[in-house]
C-alpha positions, 0 to 999 in steps of 0.5 A: 475210422470205425466210429460208432455214433447210435441214434434214437429217437421218441415216436413224436420226433421226425429224425433223420438218423442216419444224417445224424450219425453222419455228422457225430461221426464227423466230429468224432473223426475230427477229434481223432477218436480211434477206431471202435469208439462211440457214442449215444444220441438220444432225441427225448421228449421236454418232459424227460430232458426236464427229468434229467436236468433236476437229477443230474444237473440240479436244474428245473425244467427242459434244455436243450442238450445235456451230455453224461461223459463216460471217460475223463477226457480233455480237449485235444486229448481223446480218450484212448482205448487200452491195449486189448482193452474194450473200446472206448464209449465215450458217453451218452447225449440227449437232445429235446428237439421241441426245445431246440425248435424254440430256441431255433426261432428265438435265434432266428436260425434254422432248425437244422443249424440249431440241431447240428450245434447242439450235437457238436455241443454235446460231443465236445462236452464228452471230449472235455470241451466247456465253456465256464469261463470266457476263455473256454467259450471262445475256444469251444463256440470256435470248435464248434463253428468249425465242424458246423462250416463242414456242413455249410451251416454257421454258428450262432 
């Protein structure tokens, strides 16, 4: 599998890019993505994610994670590369680590656990998973828990 995960962070955020990319790659592989698929994950300050949240979601203030899919996807049916076509870029994920840190404290979980949850949550959104209904939320949370367990973490 040759899935590409690019990780970028603003200068104020100490992020282990290799570990993040490895975990994200394992999620993408687990979801059955084609070779040459890609995802971009950016770690940003609360002000930057607040701007994105207002502009794209119509909501005030910072949030923990935002996903911007490029492809139309359905859970369990990842986008496929067209024969001879370009690689599939699923989209972009933005994570505000300061917000993640605050939520980790609120939920009494480790920062690492909450950060990994946001990564898998963002990827699943790119792949068409949602939590608008109780049924969707239960399915998405179970899937998140499966991936967190692969790195010895539990879903809150």
